[in-house]
C-alpha positions in Angstrom: -12.3 -9.3 -35.2 -11.3 -6.2 -37.3 -8.0 -5.0 -38.5 -7.1 -1.4 -39.2 -3.9 -0.6 -41.0 -1.4 1.5 -39.1 1.4 1.1 -41.6 2.5 -1.4 -44.2 3.7 -3.7 -41.4 1.8 -2.9 -38.2 -2.0 -3.3 -37.7 -4.4 -3.3 -34.8 -6.3 -6.5 -33.8 -9.7 -5.7 -32.1 -12.1 -8.1 -30.5 -15.5 -7.1 -29.2 -15.2 -3.5 -30.4 -12.3 -1.9 -28.6 -12.5 -3.8 -25.4 -9.7 -6.2 -26.4 -7.2 -4.7 -28.8 -3.5 -4.7 -29.4 -1.0 -3.9 -32.1 0.9 -6.6 -34.0 2.7 -6.9 -37.3 3.4 -9.5 -40.0 7.0 -9.9 -38.6 5.7 -10.6 -35.0 3.2 -13.2 -36.3 6.0 -14.8 -38.3 8.2 -14.9 -35.1 5.3 -16.5 -33.1 4.8 -19.1 -35.7 8.5 -19.9 -35.8 8.6 -20.2 -32.0 5.6 -22.5 -32.0 7.2 -24.7 -34.6 10.5 -24.8 -32.6 8.6 -25.7 -29.5 6.7 -28.5 -31.3 10.0 -29.9 -32.6 11.6 -29.7 -29.1 8.7 -31.6 -27.6 9.0 -34.3 -30.2 12.8 -34.6 -29.6 12.2 -34.6 -25.8 9.6 -37.4 -26.1 12.0 -39.5 -28.2 15.1 -39.3 -26.0 15.4 -41.5 -22.9 16.4 -44.9 -21.8 14.6 -46.2 -24.8 15.1 -44.1 -27.9 12.0 -43.5 -30.1 12.6 -41.9 -33.5 10.7 -38.7 -34.3 8.3 -40.4 -36.8 7.5 -43.2 -34.2 6.9 -40.4 -31.7 4.3 -38.8 -33.9 2.7 -42.2 -34.6 2.8 -43.0 -30.8 1.0 -39.8 -29.9 -2.0 -41.0 -32.1 -1.8 -44.6 -30.8 -0.2 -46.0 -34.0 2.9 -48.0 -34.7 4.9 -50.3 -32.3 2.9 -51.2 -29.2 5.9 -50.6 -26.8 6.6 -47.2 -28.4 2.9 -46.2 -27.9 3.1 -47.1 -24.2 6.4 -45.2 -23.8 5.1 -42.1 -25.6 1.5 -41.9 -24.3 1.9 -43.2 -20.8 5.4 -42.0 -19.8 6.8 -39.2 -21.8 4.0 -37.2 -23.4 2.4 -36.1 -20.2 5.8 -35.1 -18.7 6.6 -33.0 -21.8 3.1 -31.3 -21.8 3.5 -30.5 -18.1 6.9 -29.1 -18.6 5.7 -26.9 -21.5 2.7 -25.6 -19.6 4.7 -24.9 -16.4 7.3 -23.0 -18.5 4.6 -21.0 -20.2 2.8 -20.1 -17.0 6.0 -19.0 -15.3 7.2 -17.0 -18.3 3.9 -15.2 -18.8 3.8 -14.4 -15.1 7.3 -12.9 -15.4 6.4 -10.8 -18.4 3.3 -9.4 -16.6 5.4 -8.6 -13.5 8.1 -6.9 -15.5 5.5 -4.8 -17.3 3.8 -3.7 -14.1 6.9 -2.9 -12.1 8.7 -1.4 -15.2 11.8 -3.2 -14.0 13.8 -5.8 -16.0 14.8 -7.5 -12.8 11.2 -8.1 -11.6 9.9 -11.6 -11.7 8.0 -13.9 -9.3 11.3 -15.5 -8.3 13.0 -12.2 -7.3 9.9 -10.6 -5.7 9.3 -13.5 -3.3 6.0 -14.7 -4.9 7.6 -18.0 -5.9 8.9 -18.5 -2.3 5.4 -17.9 -0.9 3.8 -20.4 -3.3 6.6 -22.9 -2.5 6.1 -22.5 1.2 2.3 -23.3 1.0 3.0 -26.3 -1.2 5.8 -27.5 1.0 3.5 -27.2 4.0 1.0 -29.5 2.2 3.6 -32.0 1.3 5.3 -32.2 4.7 2.5 -31.6 7.1 -0.3 -33.5 5.2 1.6 -36.2 3.2 -1.6 -38.1 2.6 -3.3 -35.1 0.8 -4.1 -35.4 -2.8 -1.8 -33.7 -5.3 -4.9 -31.8 -6.5 -4.6 -29.7 -3.4 -1.2 -28.3 -4.5 -2.5 -25.8 -7.1 -5.0 -24.1 -4.8 -2.4 -24.2 -1.9 0.3 -22.7 -4.1 -2.1 -20.0 -5.4 -3.2 -19.1 -1.9 0.4 -19.0 -0.8 1.4 -16.8 -3.7 -1.7 -14.6 -3.2 -1.1 -14.1 0.5 2.6 -13.3 -0.1 1.5 -10.8 -2.8 -1.1 -9.2 -0.5 1.5 -8.7 2.3 4.0 -7.2 -0.2 1.3 -5.0 -1.7 0.2 -3.7 1.8 3.8 -3.1 3.0 4.6 -1.3 -0.3 1.6 0.9 -0.3 2.0 4.6 0.2 -0.6 6.7 -1.7 -0.3 4.0 -4.4 2.3 1.4 -5.3 5.9 2.3 -5.6 7.5 -0.2 -8.0 10.9 0.0 -6.4 9.5 -0.5 -2.9 7.5 -3.5 -4.2 10.7 -5.2 -5.3 12.6 -4.5 -2.1 9.7 -5.7 0.2 9.3 -8.7 -2.1 12.9 -9.7 -1.6 12.6 -9.5 2.1 9.3 -11.4 2.3 10.7 -14.1 -0.1 13.7 -14.6 2.2 11.3 -15.2 5.2 9.2 -17.7 3.2 12.3 -19.6 2.0 13.5 -19.8 5.6 10.2 -21.2 6.7 10.3 -23.8 3.9 13.7 -24.9 5.0 12.5 -25.3 8.6 9.7 -27.5 7.4 12.2 -29.7 5.5 14.5 -30.0 8.5 11.8 -30.9 10.9 9.7 -33.1 8.6 10.1 -36.9 8.1 13.1 -37.8 6.0 11.3 -39.4 3.1 8.7 -36.6 2.8 11.4 -34.0 3.2 13.3 -35.5 0.3 10.2 -35.4 -1.9 9.6 -31.8 -1.0 13.3 -30.9 -1.5 13.3 -32.3 -5.0 10.0 -30.4 -5.7 11.6 -27.2 -4.4 14.5 -27.5 -6.8 11.9 -27.7 -9.7 11.1 -31.0 -11.3 8.6 -32.6 -13.7 9.8 -36.1 -12.8 6.9 -38.5 -12.5 4.4 -36.3 -14.3 1.3 -38.1 -15.5 -2.0 -37.3 -17.1 -3.3 -36.4 -13.7 -0.8 -33.6 -13.5 -1.7 -32.4 -17.0 -5.3 -32.2 -15.9 -4.2 -30.3 -12.8 -2.5 -27.4 -14.6 -4.5 -27.3 -17.9 -7.5 -25.4 -16.6 -5.4 -22.8 -14.9 -3.2 -22.4 -17.9 -6.1 -21.9 -20.3 -8.1 -19.5 -18.1 -5.3 -17.4 -16.7 -3.3 -17.5 -20.0 -6.4 -16.3 -21.8 -7.0 -13.5 -19.2 -3.5 -12.3 -19.6 -4.0 -11.9 -23.3 -7.2 -10.0 -22.7 -5.4 -7.7 -20.3 -2.5 -7.1 -22.7 -3.7 -3.6 -23.7 -3.9 -2.6 -20.0 -0.2 -3.6 -19.4 0.8 -1.5 -22.4 -1.0 1.5 -20.9 0.4 1.0 -17.4 4.0 1.0 -18.9 3.4 4.7 -19.8 3.5 5.6 -16.1 0.5 6.1 -13.8 -0.3 9.7 -14.8 -0.3 9.0 -18.6 -2.1 5.7 -18.1 -4.9 7.5 -16.1 -5.1 10.2 -18.8 -5.5 7.5 -21.4 -8.5 6.0 -19.6 -6.9 3.3 -17.4 -8.1 2.8 -13.9 -4.6 2.4 -12.7 -4.9 0.7 -9.3 -7.7 -1.5 -10.4 -5.9 -2.7 -13.5 -2.6 -3.1 -11.6 -4.4 -5.2 -8.9 -6.1 -7.4 -11.6 -2.8 -8.0 -13.4 -0.9 -8.7 -10.3 -3.3 -11.4 -9.2 -3.3 -12.8 -12.8 0.5 -13.1 -12.6 0.2 -14.6 -9.2 -2.3 -17.2 -10.5 0.0 -18.2 -13.4 3.0 -18.4 -11.1 1.1 -20.5 -8.6 -0.2 -22.9 -11.3 3.3 -23.5 -12.6 4.9 -23.9 -9.2 2.2 -26.2 -7.9 3.0 -28.8 -10.6 6.6 -28.2 -11.5 8.0 -26.8 -8.3 10.2 -23.8 -8.0 11.9 -23.9 -11.4 14.2 -21.0 -11.2 14.8 -18.0 -13.5 12.3 -19.1 -16.3 10.0 -16.2 -15.3 13.0 -13.8 -15.4 14.8 -15.0 -18.6 11.9 -15.8 -21.0 10.4 -12.3 -21.3 13.9 -10.8 -22.1 14.4 -13.3 -24.9 10.9 -12.7 -26.2 11.4 -8.9 -26.1 14.5 -9.2 -28.2 12.7 -11.3 -30.7 9.3 -9.6 -31.0 9.4 -6.2 -29.3 7.6 -4.8 -26.2 3.9 -4.7 -27.2 2.2 -7.1 -24.8 -0.3 -8.4 -27.4 2.6 -10.3 -29.0 5.1 -10.3 -26.1 2.9 -12.4 -23.8 2.4 -15.4 -26.2 6.1 -15.1 -27.2 7.2 -15.2 -23.6 5.0 -18.3 -23.0 6.5 -20.1 -26.0 10.1 -19.2 -24.9 9.4 -20.4 -21.3 7.9 -23.6 -22.6 10.9 -24.1 -24.9 13.4 -23.5 -22.1 11.8 -26.0 -19.7 11.3 -28.7 -22.4 15.0 -28.5 -23.4 16.2 -28.3 -19.8 14.1 -31.4 -19.1 15.8 -33.3 -22.0 19.1 -32.4 -20.4 18.0 -33.4 -16.9 16.8 -36.8 -18.1 19.7 -37.7 -20.3 23.0 -36.0 -19.4 23.4 -37.9 -16.1 21.3 -41.0 -16.9 20.2 -43.1 -15.0 19.9 -40.1 -12.5 17.0 -37.8 -13.2 18.3 -34.3 -12.2 15.7 -31.7 -11.3 15.0 -29.4 -14.2 15.4 -26.4 -12.0 19.1 -27.1 -11.7 19.6 -26.5 -15.4 17.4 -23.5 -15.6 19.2 -21.9 -12.7 22.6 -22.7 -14.3 21.5 -20.6 -17.3 19.4 -18.0 -15.4 21.7 -17.1 -12.6 24.5 -15.7 -14.8 21.9 -13.8 -16.8 20.5 -12.3 -13.6 24.0 -11.2 -12.6 24.4 -9.6 -16.1 21.1 -7.7 -15.6 22.3 -6.5 -12.2 25.6 -5.3 -13.7 23.9 -3.6 -16.6 21.4 -1.8 -14.2 24.4 -0.7 -12.0 26.2 0.6 -15.1 23.2 2.6 -16.2 
């Protein structure tokens, strides 16, 4: 890795020559560190709160198998995997949203709005309702296939001598509505107990998460999250517009296709484990952009940290505000995200 000074504050980070490079600054690194610390604290608080309260120091001890035996069981077996799943689901959705907004160059773009989430949800709902005996390990590939097929349909219907970003959003909204209708049909016609399970999943929930679910999402999170960081420079170039990006050396359609399917994979991974947790993909990149700027080398990890933070805090509220009921976490993220979406619509209308 080499650094070349651009100014007193900004410098370039390069890996493998110039194949992987992006601009960052001391301030951006500081913000990322602060976000990481806040996320860690939120995770410790989340692990501690529940029917049995575990103080923060006991949580830290329990993570390493030390301290009171009951606390160790509560922390390691019940709460730690749930919090880890929530954090990774939030990060996957947020990074997917950041990539989508960068590609479409539209602040309203996200897997939720464009129908990708609905396509992934339809595939996973089909597995849950039609093959109830199927292993949960089939959900990630099913959700990815559903998201990929939905994206392919949207891509084909939006194509006219290249991709029109506005048409991509409009077609996505229509395809998403069709997928949501089919999911509802599966719920209505399926067995009641299975339909209830699928319904809770569609609302977005990390209830009952175990180490099995951690192992399900972890490889997808590492591989696709890493790929998104590798592609950060390409997103920055595509934001210049197709003509300028091509002039700067970008293979526009190839890069856009790679990035779209990276975003689809991240969304599918998050949805397959956490369900359709609404508005995290839309909201998180906006928060990160306000904190850290629009350079994707820093924006992507910041979005992931913000998404993880939102889901972890929403899960604390879901578990404790209406105890002993465990409300789906998607209810809380939607309560925050829906008004923000309306605000974005109003601002877009005004401009």
